[in-house]
Biotite code that builds the C-alpha atoms (Angstrom):
import biotite.structure as struc

atoms = struc.array([
    struc.Atom([103.335, 104.376, 110.550], chain_id="A", res_id=1, res_name="MET", atom_name="CA", element="C"),
    struc.Atom([100.564, 106.162, 112.434], chain_id="A", res_id=2, res_name="MET", atom_name="CA", element="C"),
    struc.Atom([97.323, 104.605, 113.654], chain_id="A", res_id=3, res_name="LEU", atom_name="CA", element="C"),
    struc.Atom([94.159, 106.569, 112.915], chain_id="A", res_id=4, res_name="MET", atom_name="CA", element="C"),
    struc.Atom([90.921, 105.674, 114.688], chain_id="A", res_id=5, res_name="VAL", atom_name="CA", element="C"),
    struc.Atom([87.546, 106.993, 113.545], chain_id="A", res_id=6, res_name="SER", atom_name="CA", element="C"),
    struc.Atom([85.491, 108.426, 116.405], chain_id="A", res_id=7, res_name="VAL", atom_name="CA", element="C"),
    struc.Atom([82.052, 109.981, 116.741], chain_id="A", res_id=8, res_name="GLN", atom_name="CA", element="C"),
    struc.Atom([82.383, 111.857, 120.018], chain_id="A", res_id=9, res_name="ASN", atom_name="CA", element="C"),
    struc.Atom([84.762, 112.873, 122.800], chain_id="A", res_id=10, res_name="LEU", atom_name="CA", element="C"),
    struc.Atom([84.230, 109.665, 124.778], chain_id="A", res_id=11, res_name="GLU", atom_name="CA", element="C"),
    struc.Atom([85.354, 107.557, 121.831], chain_id="A", res_id=12, res_name="GLU", atom_name="CA", element="C"),
    struc.Atom([88.259, 109.921, 121.183], chain_id="A", res_id=13, res_name="ALA", atom_name="CA", element="C"),
    struc.Atom([89.476, 109.455, 124.767], chain_id="A", res_id=14, res_name="ARG", atom_name="CA", element="C"),
    struc.Atom([89.277, 105.677, 124.367], chain_id="A", res_id=15, res_name="GLU", atom_name="CA", element="C"),
    struc.Atom([91.227, 105.852, 121.105], chain_id="A", res_id=16, res_name="ALA", atom_name="CA", element="C"),
    struc.Atom([94.004, 107.998, 122.567], chain_id="A", res_id=17, res_name="VAL", atom_name="CA", element="C"),
    struc.Atom([94.171, 105.891, 125.742], chain_id="A", res_id=18, res_name="ALA", atom_name="CA", element="C"),
    struc.Atom([94.746, 102.862, 123.529], chain_id="A", res_id=19, res_name="GLY", atom_name="CA", element="C"),
    struc.Atom([97.581, 104.511, 121.627], chain_id="A", res_id=20, res_name="GLY", atom_name="CA", element="C"),
    struc.Atom([95.968, 106.076, 118.564], chain_id="A", res_id=21, res_name="ALA", atom_name="CA", element="C"),
    struc.Atom([98.074, 108.771, 116.911], chain_id="A", res_id=22, res_name="ASP", atom_name="CA", element="C"),
    struc.Atom([95.137, 110.342, 115.090], chain_id="A", res_id=23, res_name="ILE", atom_name="CA", element="C"),
    struc.Atom([91.470, 110.617, 115.997], chain_id="A", res_id=24, res_name="VAL", atom_name="CA", element="C"),
    struc.Atom([89.328, 111.093, 112.929], chain_id="A", res_id=25, res_name="ASP", atom_name="CA", element="C"),
    struc.Atom([86.071, 112.809, 113.797], chain_id="A", res_id=26, res_name="VAL", atom_name="CA", element="C"),
    struc.Atom([83.163, 111.679, 111.641], chain_id="A", res_id=27, res_name="LYS", atom_name="CA", element="C"),
    struc.Atom([79.430, 111.019, 111.715], chain_id="A", res_id=28, res_name="ASN", atom_name="CA", element="C"),
    struc.Atom([78.344, 107.498, 110.756], chain_id="A", res_id=29, res_name="LEU", atom_name="CA", element="C"),
    struc.Atom([74.736, 108.584, 110.313], chain_id="A", res_id=30, res_name="ARG", atom_name="CA", element="C"),
    struc.Atom([75.642, 110.440, 107.138], chain_id="A", res_id=31, res_name="GLU", atom_name="CA", element="C"),
    struc.Atom([76.814, 108.157, 104.305], chain_id="A", res_id=32, res_name="MET", atom_name="CA", element="C"),
    struc.Atom([78.886, 106.056, 106.742], chain_id="A", res_id=33, res_name="MET", atom_name="CA", element="C"),
    struc.Atom([81.726, 108.583, 106.433], chain_id="A", res_id=34, res_name="VAL", atom_name="CA", element="C"),
    struc.Atom([79.788, 111.789, 107.045], chain_id="A", res_id=35, res_name="GLY", atom_name="CA", element="C"),
    struc.Atom([80.747, 115.009, 108.748], chain_id="A", res_id=36, res_name="SER", atom_name="CA", element="C"),
    struc.Atom([80.243, 115.611, 112.438], chain_id="A", res_id=37, res_name="ASN", atom_name="CA", element="C"),
    struc.Atom([79.119, 118.911, 113.941], chain_id="A", res_id=38, res_name="PHE", atom_name="CA", element="C"),
    struc.Atom([81.486, 121.815, 114.716], chain_id="A", res_id=39, res_name="PRO", atom_name="CA", element="C"),
    struc.Atom([80.956, 121.675, 118.523], chain_id="A", res_id=40, res_name="PRO", atom_name="CA", element="C"),
    struc.Atom([81.999, 118.009, 118.519], chain_id="A", res_id=41, res_name="VAL", atom_name="CA", element="C"),
    struc.Atom([85.155, 118.765, 116.535], chain_id="A", res_id=42, res_name="VAL", atom_name="CA", element="C"),
    struc.Atom([85.976, 121.685, 118.821], chain_id="A", res_id=43, res_name="ARG", atom_name="CA", element="C"),
    struc.Atom([85.421, 119.565, 121.944], chain_id="A", res_id=44, res_name="GLU", atom_name="CA", element="C"),
    struc.Atom([87.713, 116.813, 120.680], chain_id="A", res_id=45, res_name="VAL", atom_name="CA", element="C"),
    struc.Atom([90.414, 119.222, 119.521], chain_id="A", res_id=46, res_name="ARG", atom_name="CA", element="C"),
    struc.Atom([90.416, 121.074, 122.825], chain_id="A", res_id=47, res_name="ASP", atom_name="CA", element="C"),
    struc.Atom([90.698, 117.844, 124.815], chain_id="A", res_id=48, res_name="ALA", atom_name="CA", element="C"),
    struc.Atom([94.143, 116.824, 123.552], chain_id="A", res_id=49, res_name="PHE", atom_name="CA", element="C"),
    struc.Atom([97.595, 118.355, 123.067], chain_id="A", res_id=50, res_name="PRO", atom_name="CA", element="C"),
    struc.Atom([98.682, 119.222, 119.546], chain_id="A", res_id=51, res_name="LYS", atom_name="CA", element="C"),
    struc.Atom([100.793, 116.092, 119.073], chain_id="A", res_id=52, res_name="HIS", atom_name="CA", element="C"),
    struc.Atom([97.539, 114.122, 119.032], chain_id="A", res_id=53, res_name="ILE", atom_name="CA", element="C"),
    struc.Atom([96.235, 114.724, 115.544], chain_id="A", res_id=54, res_name="HIS", atom_name="CA", element="C"),
    struc.Atom([92.550, 115.500, 115.174], chain_id="A", res_id=55, res_name="VAL", atom_name="CA", element="C"),
    struc.Atom([91.337, 115.046, 111.633], chain_id="A", res_id=56, res_name="SER", atom_name="CA", element="C"),
    struc.Atom([87.958, 115.981, 110.217], chain_id="A", res_id=57, res_name="VAL", atom_name="CA", element="C"),
    struc.Atom([86.145, 113.876, 107.659], chain_id="A", res_id=58, res_name="THR", atom_name="CA", element="C"),
    struc.Atom([83.946, 115.742, 105.215], chain_id="A", res_id=59, res_name="LEU", atom_name="CA", element="C"),
    struc.Atom([83.188, 112.356, 103.750], chain_id="A", res_id=60, res_name="GLY", atom_name="CA", element="C"),
    struc.Atom([81.181, 112.570, 100.567], chain_id="A", res_id=61, res_name="VAL", atom_name="CA", element="C"),
    struc.Atom([80.916, 116.188, 99.469], chain_id="A", res_id=62, res_name="VAL", atom_name="CA", element="C"),
    struc.Atom([78.463, 117.756, 96.996], chain_id="A", res_id=63, res_name="PRO", atom_name="CA", element="C"),
    struc.Atom([79.643, 118.995, 93.610], chain_id="A", res_id=64, res_name="ASN", atom_name="CA", element="C"),
    struc.Atom([79.565, 122.566, 94.899], chain_id="A", res_id=65, res_name="GLN", atom_name="CA", element="C"),
    struc.Atom([82.991, 124.135, 95.266], chain_id="A", res_id=66, res_name="ALA", atom_name="CA", element="C"),
    struc.Atom([81.820, 127.067, 97.381], chain_id="A", res_id=67, res_name="GLY", atom_name="CA", element="C"),
    struc.Atom([79.925, 124.900, 99.851], chain_id="A", res_id=68, res_name="THR", atom_name="CA", element="C"),
    struc.Atom([82.856, 122.527, 100.261], chain_id="A", res_id=69, res_name="VAL", atom_name="CA", element="C"),
    struc.Atom([85.379, 125.361, 100.564], chain_id="A", res_id=70, res_name="ALA", atom_name="CA", element="C"),
    struc.Atom([83.300, 126.861, 103.358], chain_id="A", res_id=71, res_name="MET", atom_name="CA", element="C"),
    struc.Atom([83.234, 123.513, 105.196], chain_id="A", res_id=72, res_name="ALA", atom_name="CA", element="C"),
    struc.Atom([86.990, 123.137, 104.733], chain_id="A", res_id=73, res_name="VAL", atom_name="CA", element="C"),
    struc.Atom([87.485, 126.655, 106.082], chain_id="A", res_id=74, res_name="TYR", atom_name="CA", element="C"),
    struc.Atom([85.445, 125.652, 109.128], chain_id="A", res_id=75, res_name="GLY", atom_name="CA", element="C"),
    struc.Atom([87.752, 122.689, 109.753], chain_id="A", res_id=76, res_name="ALA", atom_name="CA", element="C"),
    struc.Atom([90.729, 125.036, 109.602], chain_id="A", res_id=77, res_name="GLY", atom_name="CA", element="C"),
    struc.Atom([89.093, 127.535, 111.945], chain_id="A", res_id=78, res_name="ALA", atom_name="CA", element="C"),
    struc.Atom([88.410, 124.729, 114.437], chain_id="A", res_id=79, res_name="LEU", atom_name="CA", element="C"),
    struc.Atom([92.094, 123.822, 114.473], chain_id="A", res_id=80, res_name="GLY", atom_name="CA", element="C"),
    struc.Atom([91.795, 120.437, 112.801], chain_id="A", res_id=81, res_name="ALA", atom_name="CA", element="C"),
    struc.Atom([95.129, 118.816, 111.973], chain_id="A", res_id=82, res_name="THR", atom_name="CA", element="C"),
    struc.Atom([93.746, 117.713, 108.622], chain_id="A", res_id=83, res_name="SER", atom_name="CA", element="C"),
    struc.Atom([90.530, 117.671, 106.638], chain_id="A", res_id=84, res_name="VAL", atom_name="CA", element="C"),
    struc.Atom([89.590, 114.895, 104.227], chain_id="A", res_id=85, res_name="LYS", atom_name="CA", element="C"),
    struc.Atom([87.504, 115.648, 101.156], chain_id="A", res_id=86, res_name="VAL", atom_name="CA", element="C"),
    struc.Atom([85.965, 112.670, 99.331], chain_id="A", res_id=87, res_name="GLY", atom_name="CA", element="C"),
    struc.Atom([83.735, 112.368, 96.294], chain_id="A", res_id=88, res_name="PHE", atom_name="CA", element="C"),
    struc.Atom([80.812, 110.308, 94.996], chain_id="A", res_id=89, res_name="VAL", atom_name="CA", element="C"),
    struc.Atom([79.124, 110.808, 91.619], chain_id="A", res_id=90, res_name="ASN", atom_name="CA", element="C"),
    struc.Atom([81.709, 113.407, 90.701], chain_id="A", res_id=91, res_name="SER", atom_name="CA", element="C"),
    struc.Atom([83.953, 113.573, 87.654], chain_id="A", res_id=92, res_name="ASP", atom_name="CA", element="C"),
    struc.Atom([87.676, 114.208, 87.852], chain_id="A", res_id=93, res_name="TYR", atom_name="CA", element="C"),
    struc.Atom([87.589, 117.857, 86.746], chain_id="A", res_id=94, res_name="GLU", atom_name="CA", element="C"),
    struc.Atom([84.856, 118.737, 89.225], chain_id="A", res_id=95, res_name="THR", atom_name="CA", element="C"),
    struc.Atom([86.742, 117.069, 92.054], chain_id="A", res_id=96, res_name="ALA", atom_name="CA", element="C"),
    struc.Atom([89.927, 118.870, 91.072], chain_id="A", res_id=97, res_name="LEU", atom_name="CA", element="C"),
    struc.Atom([88.174, 122.247, 91.094], chain_id="A", res_id=98, res_name="ARG", atom_name="CA", element="C"),
    struc.Atom([86.695, 121.541, 94.528], chain_id="A", res_id=99, res_name="ILE", atom_name="CA", element="C"),
    struc.Atom([90.077, 120.544, 95.933], chain_id="A", res_id=100, res_name="LEU", atom_name="CA", element="C"),
    struc.Atom([91.758, 123.620, 94.472], chain_id="A", res_id=101, res_name="LYS", atom_name="CA", element="C"),
    struc.Atom([89.160, 125.867, 96.118], chain_id="A", res_id=102, res_name="GLU", atom_name="CA", element="C"),
    struc.Atom([89.589, 123.889, 99.335], chain_id="A", res_id=103, res_name="SER", atom_name="CA", element="C"),
    struc.Atom([93.333, 124.493, 99.152], chain_id="A", res_id=104, res_name="ARG", atom_name="CA", element="C"),
    struc.Atom([92.689, 128.247, 98.857], chain_id="A", res_id=105, res_name="ARG", atom_name="CA", element="C"),
    struc.Atom([90.254, 128.098, 101.793], chain_id="A", res_id=106, res_name="ALA", atom_name="CA", element="C"),
    struc.Atom([93.036, 126.795, 104.048], chain_id="A", res_id=107, res_name="LEU", atom_name="CA", element="C"),
    struc.Atom([95.395, 129.708, 103.397], chain_id="A", res_id=108, res_name="ASP", atom_name="CA", element="C"),
    struc.Atom([96.571, 130.969, 106.787], chain_id="A", res_id=109, res_name="GLY", atom_name="CA", element="C"),
    struc.Atom([95.701, 127.725, 108.609], chain_id="A", res_id=110, res_name="PHE", atom_name="CA", element="C"),
    struc.Atom([97.977, 124.845, 109.599], chain_id="A", res_id=111, res_name="ASP", atom_name="CA", element="C"),
    struc.Atom([95.303, 122.322, 108.619], chain_id="A", res_id=112, res_name="THR", atom_name="CA", element="C"),
    struc.Atom([96.381, 119.831, 105.956], chain_id="A", res_id=113, res_name="LYS", atom_name="CA", element="C"),
    struc.Atom([94.187, 119.027, 102.949], chain_id="A", res_id=114, res_name="LEU", atom_name="CA", element="C"),
    struc.Atom([93.690, 115.345, 102.150], chain_id="A", res_id=115, res_name="ILE", atom_name="CA", element="C"),
    struc.Atom([92.299, 114.203, 98.792], chain_id="A", res_id=116, res_name="ALA", atom_name="CA", element="C"),
    struc.Atom([90.191, 111.082, 99.323], chain_id="A", res_id=117, res_name="ALA", atom_name="CA", element="C"),
    struc.Atom([88.882, 108.489, 96.896], chain_id="A", res_id=118, res_name="THR", atom_name="CA", element="C"),
    struc.Atom([87.086, 105.206, 97.456], chain_id="A", res_id=119, res_name="PHE", atom_name="CA", element="C"),
    struc.Atom([88.359, 101.809, 96.375], chain_id="A", res_id=120, res_name="ALA", atom_name="CA", element="C"),
    struc.Atom([84.808, 100.636, 95.682], chain_id="A", res_id=121, res_name="ASP", atom_name="CA", element="C"),
    struc.Atom([83.988, 103.614, 93.453], chain_id="A", res_id=122, res_name="SER", atom_name="CA", element="C"),
    struc.Atom([82.897, 101.373, 90.582], chain_id="A", res_id=123, res_name="ASP", atom_name="CA", element="C"),
    struc.Atom([79.815, 100.447, 92.647], chain_id="A", res_id=124, res_name="LEU", atom_name="CA", element="C"),
    struc.Atom([78.429, 103.983, 92.335], chain_id="A", res_id=125, res_name="TYR", atom_name="CA", element="C"),
    struc.Atom([80.238, 105.471, 89.327], chain_id="A", res_id=126, res_name="GLN", atom_name="CA", element="C"),
    struc.Atom([82.701, 107.429, 91.414], chain_id="A", res_id=127, res_name="GLY", atom_name="CA", element="C"),
    struc.Atom([86.221, 108.598, 90.603], chain_id="A", res_id=128, res_name="ILE", atom_name="CA", element="C"),
    struc.Atom([88.746, 105.876, 89.811], chain_id="A", res_id=129, res_name="ASP", atom_name="CA", element="C"),
    struc.Atom([90.761, 105.522, 93.049], chain_id="A", res_id=130, res_name="PRO", atom_name="CA", element="C"),
    struc.Atom([93.932, 105.012, 91.006], chain_id="A", res_id=131, res_name="LYS", atom_name="CA", element="C"),
    struc.Atom([93.656, 108.691, 90.029], chain_id="A", res_id=132, res_name="LEU", atom_name="CA", element="C"),
    struc.Atom([93.994, 109.869, 93.640], chain_id="A", res_id=133, res_name="VAL", atom_name="CA", element="C"),
    struc.Atom([97.710, 110.665, 93.406], chain_id="A", res_id=134, res_name="VAL", atom_name="CA", element="C"),
    struc.Atom([97.203, 112.671, 90.226], chain_id="A", res_id=135, res_name="LYS", atom_name="CA", element="C"),
    struc.Atom([94.300, 114.457, 91.909], chain_id="A", res_id=136, res_name="LEU", atom_name="CA", element="C"),
    struc.Atom([96.433, 115.200, 94.957], chain_id="A", res_id=137, res_name="GLY", atom_name="CA", element="C"),
    struc.Atom([99.344, 116.514, 92.901], chain_id="A", res_id=138, res_name="LYS", atom_name="CA", element="C"),
    struc.Atom([97.266, 118.772, 90.672], chain_id="A", res_id=139, res_name="GLU", atom_name="CA", element="C"),
    struc.Atom([95.302, 120.239, 93.584], chain_id="A", res_id=140, res_name="SER", atom_name="CA", element="C"),
    struc.Atom([98.436, 120.674, 95.724], chain_id="A", res_id=141, res_name="LYS", atom_name="CA", element="C"),
    struc.Atom([96.864, 118.606, 98.479], chain_id="A", res_id=142, res_name="SER", atom_name="CA", element="C"),
    struc.Atom([99.043, 117.613, 101.423], chain_id="A", res_id=143, res_name="ASP", atom_name="CA", element="C"),
    struc.Atom([98.068, 113.976, 101.366], chain_id="A", res_id=144, res_name="GLY", atom_name="CA", element="C"),
    struc.Atom([95.879, 111.244, 99.909], chain_id="A", res_id=145, res_name="ILE", atom_name="CA", element="C"),
    struc.Atom([93.512, 108.677, 101.377], chain_id="A", res_id=146, res_name="LEU", atom_name="CA", element="C"),
    struc.Atom([92.036, 105.552, 99.815], chain_id="A", res_id=147, res_name="ILE", atom_name="CA", element="C"),
    struc.Atom([89.041, 104.234, 101.749], chain_id="A", res_id=148, res_name="ASP", atom_name="CA", element="C"),
    struc.Atom([85.885, 102.228, 101.084], chain_id="A", res_id=149, res_name="THR", atom_name="CA", element="C"),
    struc.Atom([82.397, 103.678, 101.181], chain_id="A", res_id=150, res_name="LEU", atom_name="CA", element="C"),
    struc.Atom([80.134, 100.648, 101.194], chain_id="A", res_id=151, res_name="VAL", atom_name="CA", element="C"),
    struc.Atom([80.482, 98.750, 104.465], chain_id="A", res_id=152, res_name="LYS", atom_name="CA", element="C"),
    struc.Atom([79.106, 95.361, 103.404], chain_id="A", res_id=153, res_name="ASP", atom_name="CA", element="C"),
    struc.Atom([81.721, 92.970, 104.755], chain_id="A", res_id=154, res_name="GLY", atom_name="CA", element="C"),
    struc.Atom([84.265, 93.585, 102.015], chain_id="A", res_id=155, res_name="ARG", atom_name="CA", element="C"),
    struc.Atom([87.337, 95.688, 102.659], chain_id="A", res_id=156, res_name="ASN", atom_name="CA", element="C"),
    struc.Atom([89.983, 97.688, 100.844], chain_id="A", res_id=157, res_name="LEU", atom_name="CA", element="C"),
    struc.Atom([91.814, 94.640, 99.485], chain_id="A", res_id=158, res_name="PHE", atom_name="CA", element="C"),
    struc.Atom([88.659, 93.212, 97.926], chain_id="A", res_id=159, res_name="ASP", atom_name="CA", element="C"),
    struc.Atom([88.747, 96.125, 95.505], chain_id="A", res_id=160, res_name="PHE", atom_name="CA", element="C"),
    struc.Atom([92.428, 97.013, 94.994], chain_id="A", res_id=161, res_name="ILE", atom_name="CA", element="C"),
    struc.Atom([95.381, 94.638, 95.115], chain_id="A", res_id=162, res_name="GLY", atom_name="CA", element="C"),
    struc.Atom([98.532, 94.997, 97.188], chain_id="A", res_id=163, res_name="GLU", atom_name="CA", element="C"),
    struc.Atom([100.804, 95.701, 94.235], chain_id="A", res_id=164, res_name="LYS", atom_name="CA", element="C"),
    struc.Atom([98.632, 98.553, 92.947], chain_id="A", res_id=165, res_name="THR", atom_name="CA", element="C"),
    struc.Atom([98.268, 100.084, 96.398], chain_id="A", res_id=166, res_name="LEU", atom_name="CA", element="C"),
    struc.Atom([102.013, 99.931, 96.992], chain_id="A", res_id=167, res_name="LYS", atom_name="CA", element="C"),
    struc.Atom([102.657, 101.685, 93.680], chain_id="A", res_id=168, res_name="GLU", atom_name="CA", element="C"),
    struc.Atom([100.173, 104.441, 94.538], chain_id="A", res_id=169, res_name="LEU", atom_name="CA", element="C"),
    struc.Atom([101.646, 104.907, 98.016], chain_id="A", res_id=170, res_name="VAL", atom_name="CA", element="C"),
    struc.Atom([105.195, 105.134, 96.653], chain_id="A", res_id=171, res_name="LEU", atom_name="CA", element="C"),
    struc.Atom([104.142, 107.590, 93.956], chain_id="A", res_id=172, res_name="GLU", atom_name="CA", element="C"),
    struc.Atom([102.406, 109.816, 96.500], chain_id="A", res_id=173, res_name="ALA", atom_name="CA", element="C"),
    struc.Atom([105.373, 109.711, 98.879], chain_id="A", res_id=174, res_name="LYS", atom_name="CA", element="C"),
    struc.Atom([107.737, 110.643, 96.075], chain_id="A", res_id=175, res_name="GLU", atom_name="CA", element="C"),
    struc.Atom([105.497, 113.648, 95.403], chain_id="A", res_id=176, res_name="ALA", atom_name="CA", element="C"),
    struc.Atom([105.821, 114.711, 99.054], chain_id="A", res_id=177, res_name="GLY", atom_name="CA", element="C"),
    struc.Atom([102.305, 113.797, 100.118], chain_id="A", res_id=178, res_name="MET", atom_name="CA", element="C"),
    struc.Atom([101.250, 111.810, 103.163], chain_id="A", res_id=179, res_name="SER", atom_name="CA", element="C"),
    struc.Atom([99.525, 108.513, 102.460], chain_id="A", res_id=180, res_name="THR", atom_name="CA", element="C"),
    struc.Atom([96.644, 106.848, 104.268], chain_id="A", res_id=181, res_name="ALA", atom_name="CA", element="C"),
    struc.Atom([94.776, 103.587, 103.718], chain_id="A", res_id=182, res_name="LEU", atom_name="CA", element="C"),
    struc.Atom([91.508, 102.631, 105.336], chain_id="A", res_id=183, res_name="SER", atom_name="CA", element="C"),
    struc.Atom([88.404, 100.601, 104.610], chain_id="A", res_id=184, res_name="GLY", atom_name="CA", element="C"),
    struc.Atom([87.174, 97.900, 107.009], chain_id="A", res_id=185, res_name="ALA", atom_name="CA", element="C"),
    struc.Atom([90.739, 96.872, 107.837], chain_id="A", res_id=186, res_name="LEU", atom_name="CA", element="C"),
    struc.Atom([91.412, 94.144, 110.396], chain_id="A", res_id=187, res_name="LYS", atom_name="CA", element="C"),
    struc.Atom([94.360, 92.569, 112.216], chain_id="A", res_id=188, res_name="VAL", atom_name="CA", element="C"),
    struc.Atom([94.515, 89.981, 109.425], chain_id="A", res_id=189, res_name="ALA", atom_name="CA", element="C"),
    struc.Atom([95.402, 92.787, 106.994], chain_id="A", res_id=190, res_name="ASN", atom_name="CA", element="C"),
    struc.Atom([98.374, 94.116, 108.972], chain_id="A", res_id=191, res_name="LEU", atom_name="CA", element="C"),
    struc.Atom([100.980, 91.998, 107.182], chain_id="A", res_id=192, res_name="HIS", atom_name="CA", element="C"),
    struc.Atom([99.868, 93.436, 103.845], chain_id="A", res_id=193, res_name="THR", atom_name="CA", element="C"),
    struc.Atom([99.582, 96.979, 105.167], chain_id="A", res_id=194, res_name="LEU", atom_name="CA", element="C"),
    struc.Atom([103.095, 96.956, 106.596], chain_id="A", res_id=195, res_name="VAL", atom_name="CA", element="C"),
    struc.Atom([104.463, 95.667, 103.278], chain_id="A", res_id=196, res_name="ARG", atom_name="CA", element="C"),
    struc.Atom([102.692, 98.530, 101.484], chain_id="A", res_id=197, res_name="ILE", atom_name="CA", element="C"),
    struc.Atom([103.872, 100.954, 104.205], chain_id="A", res_id=198, res_name="ASN", atom_name="CA", element="C"),
    struc.Atom([101.460, 103.895, 104.085], chain_id="A", res_id=199, res_name="PRO", atom_name="CA", element="C"),
    struc.Atom([102.099, 106.708, 106.541], chain_id="A", res_id=200, res_name="ASP", atom_name="CA", element="C"),
    struc.Atom([98.714, 106.148, 108.164], chain_id="A", res_id=201, res_name="ILE", atom_name="CA", element="C"),
    struc.Atom([96.443, 103.147, 108.694], chain_id="A", res_id=202, res_name="VAL", atom_name="CA", element="C"),
    struc.Atom([92.824, 103.955, 109.513], chain_id="A", res_id=203, res_name="GLY", atom_name="CA", element="C"),
    struc.Atom([90.419, 101.690, 111.416], chain_id="A", res_id=204, res_name="VAL", atom_name="CA", element="C"),
    struc.Atom([87.154, 101.699, 113.285], chain_id="A", res_id=205, res_name="ARG", atom_name="CA", element="C"),
    struc.Atom([85.296, 98.369, 113.355], chain_id="A", res_id=206, res_name="GLY", atom_name="CA", element="C"),
    struc.Atom([88.474, 96.507, 114.307], chain_id="A", res_id=207, res_name="ALA", atom_name="CA", element="C"),
    struc.Atom([88.730, 98.523, 117.537], chain_id="A", res_id=208, res_name="VAL", atom_name="CA", element="C"),
    struc.Atom([85.048, 98.722, 118.461], chain_id="A", res_id=209, res_name="CYS", atom_name="CA", element="C"),
    struc.Atom([83.176, 96.616, 120.992], chain_id="A", res_id=210, res_name="THR", atom_name="CA", element="C"),
    struc.Atom([81.856, 93.468, 119.313], chain_id="A", res_id=211, res_name="ARG", atom_name="CA", element="C"),
    struc.Atom([83.760, 94.537, 116.212], chain_id="A", res_id=212, res_name="GLY", atom_name="CA", element="C"),
    struc.Atom([80.705, 96.571, 115.191], chain_id="A", res_id=213, res_name="ASP", atom_name="CA", element="C"),
    struc.Atom([81.581, 99.962, 113.690], chain_id="A", res_id=214, res_name="ARG", atom_name="CA", element="C"),
    struc.Atom([77.986, 101.230, 113.910], chain_id="A", res_id=215, res_name="GLU", atom_name="CA", element="C"),
    struc.Atom([76.435, 99.779, 117.066], chain_id="A", res_id=216, res_name="LYS", atom_name="CA", element="C"),
    struc.Atom([79.686, 99.304, 118.963], chain_id="A", res_id=217, res_name="GLY", atom_name="CA", element="C"),
    struc.Atom([81.954, 101.967, 120.418], chain_id="A", res_id=218, res_name="ALA", atom_name="CA", element="C"),
    struc.Atom([85.713, 102.493, 120.254], chain_id="A", res_id=219, res_name="VAL", atom_name="CA", element="C"),
    struc.Atom([87.389, 100.548, 123.049], chain_id="A", res_id=220, res_name="ASP", atom_name="CA", element="C"),
    struc.Atom([90.835, 101.415, 124.412], chain_id="A", res_id=221, res_name="SER", atom_name="CA", element="C"),
    struc.Atom([91.757, 97.766, 125.022], chain_id="A", res_id=222, res_name="VAL", atom_name="CA", element="C"),
    struc.Atom([90.994, 96.890, 121.399], chain_id="A", res_id=223, res_name="ALA", atom_name="CA", element="C"),
    struc.Atom([92.966, 99.906, 120.184], chain_id="A", res_id=224, res_name="VAL", atom_name="CA", element="C"),
    struc.Atom([95.959, 98.932, 122.325], chain_id="A", res_id=225, res_name="ALA", atom_name="CA", element="C"),
    struc.Atom([95.798, 95.358, 121.058], chain_id="A", res_id=226, res_name="SER", atom_name="CA", element="C"),
    struc.Atom([95.781, 96.470, 117.424], chain_id="A", res_id=227, res_name="LEU", atom_name="CA", element="C"),
    struc.Atom([98.546, 98.979, 118.146], chain_id="A", res_id=228, res_name="ARG", atom_name="CA", element="C"),
    struc.Atom([100.631, 96.171, 119.636], chain_id="A", res_id=229, res_name="GLY", atom_name="CA", element="C"),
    struc.Atom([100.035, 93.888, 116.658], chain_id="A", res_id=230, res_name="GLU", atom_name="CA", element="C"),
    struc.Atom([101.065, 96.688, 114.312], chain_id="A", res_id=231, res_name="LEU", atom_name="CA", element="C"),
    struc.Atom([104.197, 97.445, 116.335], chain_id="A", res_id=232, res_name="ARG", atom_name="CA", element="C"),
    struc.Atom([105.319, 93.813, 116.199], chain_id="A", res_id=233, res_name="GLN", atom_name="CA", element="C"),
    struc.Atom([105.216, 93.906, 112.428], chain_id="A", res_id=234, res_name="ARG", atom_name="CA", element="C"),
    struc.Atom([106.875, 97.300, 112.140], chain_id="A", res_id=235, res_name="LEU", atom_name="CA", element="C"),
    struc.Atom([109.773, 96.252, 114.377], chain_id="A", res_id=236, res_name="THR", atom_name="CA", element="C"),
    struc.Atom([110.287, 92.939, 112.588], chain_id="A", res_id=237, res_name="GLY", atom_name="CA", element="C"),
    struc.Atom([109.252, 90.846, 115.591], chain_id="A", res_id=238, res_name="ALA", atom_name="CA", element="C"),
    struc.Atom([106.727, 89.408, 113.145], chain_id="A", res_id=239, res_name="VAL", atom_name="CA", element="C"),
    struc.Atom([108.098, 88.953, 109.617], chain_id="A", res_id=240, res_name="ASP", atom_name="CA", element="C"),
    struc.Atom([105.564, 90.367, 107.170], chain_id="A", res_id=241, res_name="VAL", atom_name="CA", element="C"),
    struc.Atom([107.618, 89.140, 104.201], chain_id="A", res_id=242, res_name="PHE", atom_name="CA", element="C"),
    struc.Atom([107.669, 85.486, 105.237], chain_id="A", res_id=243, res_name="ALA", atom_name="CA", element="C"),
    struc.Atom([106.528, 83.448, 102.255], chain_id="A", res_id=244, res_name="GLY", atom_name="CA", element="C"),
    struc.Atom([106.421, 86.482, 99.931], chain_id="A", res_id=245, res_name="VAL", atom_name="CA", element="C"),
    struc.Atom([108.376, 85.879, 96.738], chain_id="A", res_id=246, res_name="ASP", atom_name="CA", element="C"),
    struc.Atom([107.518, 89.014, 94.735], chain_id="A", res_id=247, res_name="SER", atom_name="CA", element="C"),
    struc.Atom([110.491, 91.403, 94.494], chain_id="A", res_id=248, res_name="PRO", atom_name="CA", element="C"),
    struc.Atom([108.039, 94.253, 93.887], chain_id="A", res_id=249, res_name="VAL", atom_name="CA", element="C"),
    struc.Atom([106.547, 93.812, 97.334], chain_id="A", res_id=250, res_name="LEU", atom_name="CA", element="C"),
    struc.Atom([109.999, 93.645, 98.923], chain_id="A", res_id=251, res_name="ARG", atom_name="CA", element="C"),
    struc.Atom([111.097, 97.064, 97.713], chain_id="A", res_id=252, res_name="VAL", atom_name="CA", element="C"),
    struc.Atom([112.031, 99.082, 100.818], chain_id="A", res_id=253, res_name="PRO", atom_name="CA", element="C"),
    struc.Atom([110.275, 102.417, 101.326], chain_id="A", res_id=254, res_name="SER", atom_name="CA", element="C"),
])
């Protein structure tokens, strides 16, 4: 399981990598909380690290304009991003599918992976049902899926989707050959559940920022290392994430 840390600049990216992050996810919190950063920032971060450190680009919430999104996706590929995440608000399924298909075409010739993203709290703004993300990923031939939250109001991923449903979606996506990522105001307290679900990637920001503040704080290497250590203990079995869990569904090995 890889640890992804959302960063806004090179300084934060260095802190994330120093703390043991596998992926730095470049975004801009001033635009819809999951907005896109500027090309020079992405280039600076990509150039600062060897290829085994993944540098992902968040396009966040994209407009219902396939050409505009495809051009942005192409830019992520040209900048050498490891992956580019495309998420939707106020978009219907067919529109999102068309945008992802055009995004897939835009990445021809690049090594950049396409990630289809939906939001667990989509019912708050009439977005796409997050349970359709695997179907969306399959039909668009995306390389992976992400389920995140958009509204940062104190609730997190598990306030909107239960463990059983998330595990089923992750297993379905893995069986289809896609990578799987979960994010959305996740904290150390959620690690037991996350390890039971076993996505390929766990994404955080607030949990590894100074004062625990994703907006006013900054990514801190000590906090990243601490979270990385807590995750490792659960992955190695040093901490039993199944203690007290009776459901056979949640005990299915991945």
